[in-house]
N, C-alpha and C positions, 0 to 999 in steps of 0.2 A: 748164672749165679745159681749155686746148690742151695739145697733144701736146709734147712736148721738143723742142725746137728744135735738136737737136743737129748736123743739116746746115746751118745757117746761115751765114753767109759773115763774118758781122761777127765780131768778136772782143770783142764788147760783153756784158758780163753784170751786170746790175742785180737790184736786190732790193728790198723791202717788208717790213719786219719788225715788225710791230705787237706789243704786249705784252696779254696777255687780262686786261687788269686792270678791263676795262669794254666798253661797244659803244663802236663808232666813232665819233668825233666831226669835225665839220668840219675842224679844225685836223689831223686823222689823215688824212683824206681828201684834204688840200692835199698830204701828204707822200706818199701812195698816187699821186695823180694824177702830180704831178711825175716821180716816179721811172718809172712805167711810159709817161708821153709820152716821156721822153728814152730810155729803151729802143728802144720801139719807132720812135723818130725816127733812132735808129741802127742798125735792123734787127737789134737784138740781144734775147737773154733776156731775161726778167723774172720773177725767181722769190720766192717768198712761203715766208715763215718766220714762225714763231710763238713769240714770246720770252718763254717761261713759264719761265724759268731761277728767276726768283724766286718760289717755290711761294706764301709767306706772302701775295704780293700778290696773285694768279690768284685772279679771280671764276670760279665754276661755270660753265659755259656759255659764256663770253665768247669763248672760241676760235673754237668754233662758230657764235656768233652773227657774228664778224666775218668768217669765211669767207662766211657766207649773205650778208651786205651787201654784200661785195665782188661777190660773183656776181651780185648784185639789180642791181647798178651797171653793170655789163658789163664786169670786169676778167676778165683772161685769164692766167694764170700758167703758166709751163712746168714742167715736170716734178712731181714728189711734193711737197706743202707738208714742210716742215721742220719739227722742234719740239725746243728745246734740251734739253726736259726727257728727250729720247731721247738725248742727245749729252754726257751727263756725263763717261763715261771718254775723251773726246776732249780734254776740259778737264783732269782730272786728267794725261793724258800732256802737255799742254801746260806745266801746272805742274809735273810732275817735269822736265822739260827745264830750265825755268827754275832748279829747286831744284839742279840738275847744276851749272847753271852760273856758280851765286853770284848770280843776279841777285834773287831773292828772300829773305825773313828774317821769322822769326816774330815776331809783336808781341802782346804782353800788354795793349795799351792799351784802356780802355774809353771808351762815348764822353764818360761823364761826365769822365773824366780828362781828354780833350781838349777839354772844351767853352770854354777860355778860348784855344785855339788859333784864330789869324785866321782868317776866312771866305776860301775861294778865290771864284772868279768863279760856280762852279754851286752854292755853298750849301755843298759840302763843307766839314771844317776842313784847314786846311792842317798836315799831319803834322810836328810838330820833331824828329824822330828820336831819339825816347826809346830804341826798341829796336835802333837800326840798328848797332850794335856788340854786340849779345848781350841776352837776358832778363836783367832785373835779377833780382837773388838772389832764390830762393824763390817767384819767378812763373811760370805756364806759359803757354804759345803759346794766344793766342785767335784770330788770322788770322794770313794772309801778307801781305806788301808785298813790292811792286816797289821795288827802289833806282834810283832816277831820276837822272840826271845830263845836264849839257849842255842844248843849246837843240834846240828842234825845229821845222822851218819847210817850211811847203806852202802850194801855191797854190791856193784855193779858186775855184772854177769860176764863182763869183756874186760871194763875200765879198771876192775878192781874195787878197793875198799874206799869210799869218798865221806868227807867230813865238812860240813859250812858252818861257822857260825853267822848264821841268817843275818843279826841285826848288826855286823860289822862289814860283810859281803856284801849284800842288798838293801837294809832297813828295811822298814815299814813299804810293803807293795801295794799294790792298787789292786783291788777287785771288782770294782763299779768305777769305769773312766769318767771324765766329764763330761763327756757326747752321750752317755747313758748308755754305753755298750757296756757288756760283762767283759770281764778281764779273762785274757786265754786261761791263767795260772787256775783260775776257779772253775770255768767252764769245763776244763779237761778232767779236773778230779770228780766233779758230779758225773760226767758222763762215762768216765771208765768203772765210778763204783756202780751206778744205775744196770752198767751191762755187766756185772760180774767178773770186767778185766781183772786176770789174774797175772798176767805177763806182759809187759811194756816192752815193744823193741822197736826201737827208731834211732834217728841218726845221732851223734855225739855232739853237735851244735845246740840240742836239747838236753845237754848232762847239767848244764846249769839251773835250770828250771826244776829240777826232781828233789834238790833241797826244800823248796818252798811248795812244791806240791805234796811232799809228805807231810811237812806242817799243817796244812790245809785239812789233809785226810786226819790229820790225828786231832786237830780241833774240831771237824765233824763227826768225828767218832767212825770212821770209815775205815775199810781195809787198805793195806798198802801192798800193791802189785809187785813183783819180782820187775827188777829193769834190766834191759841190756842196751846200750850204746855202741853203736857201729860205725865206723870211723867216716868220715865225711867226704865226699867227691870236692875236689879243689880245681880250678882252672889254671892255666898256663900261669897266672899272675901270683897262683898261689890262695884265691878266693875263693870261698865256698861257692859250689854252684848254687844258684837260685834266681828267682824271677830279676833279681835286683843286678845282678850280676851278667842279665842277659844270656842265661842258659839254654841252650836248643832244646827245642820243644823234640818228643821221641815219638810223638803221634804218627809220623809218618814213616820210621826208620823199621827196617824188617825186622821181625819178634825174636826168632832165633838167633842171630847176630846179638840184639839188645841183651836178651836174656843169658846169652853164652857169657858177654862181657860184664855184667850183671854178677854172676857165680863167680867169674875169675877175679873180680875185685873184691869179692868176700873172702877169697882163699879156697875155694870151692875145686877148683881146676877142672873141672867137668872135660869130656872128651867131645871134640866139633865131630859133628856128621859130615862136614865137607869133606 
């Protein structure tokens, strides 16, 4: 790990934020390398954050394995590693502000009750607004949702202009889940703001999350980073490489070969030393 680059003349702050739900795979490497290369190209800082807020999905030892693999591949990050599990109080503060502003409301709906709702592009259910005007009589709150409205537009550095009507595309989305876990959308917005992140480089599978994150940034009075979403790696069946699709771990593969393959996937076409 390198020393903190607080003396850098660049205002660029990037980050890589893997979830410890398993070992790093080639798709994860693409996101890591793209964000790292972009940060170093701009003489900026590159931070490492472990997104372990979704406790039920965490795999014991995975966070340590991710760090070890990144070190073996030659990645150097600036400052200390941030772990979401240590930042719950900050997410609670952000939710408290949203509650004070009337931007969120309690929801009693279960997954079973939402099973017939239309699917959003990211596979979630478009919330029909059942609890928007208050909890039905006799029901108790299970989660908290953000009350969305309007269109969010942004210019992605690779994907180009994007625009989402949040209400029709996703509906009011959850920021505090029924199991008491803070949702990814809220946690990542607070984390990026607190770290001063100016540029987010990640996989295009998260493109659909960006509009909701910008909406939260606006409601919380936070700066919006510049976004760049790189193409995702798919397997022979056309599925995105992930733990769910049994992507192969890269922790035992030759570093030089892995990095060359990742650079070529990103269109950099480096020369091999072999």
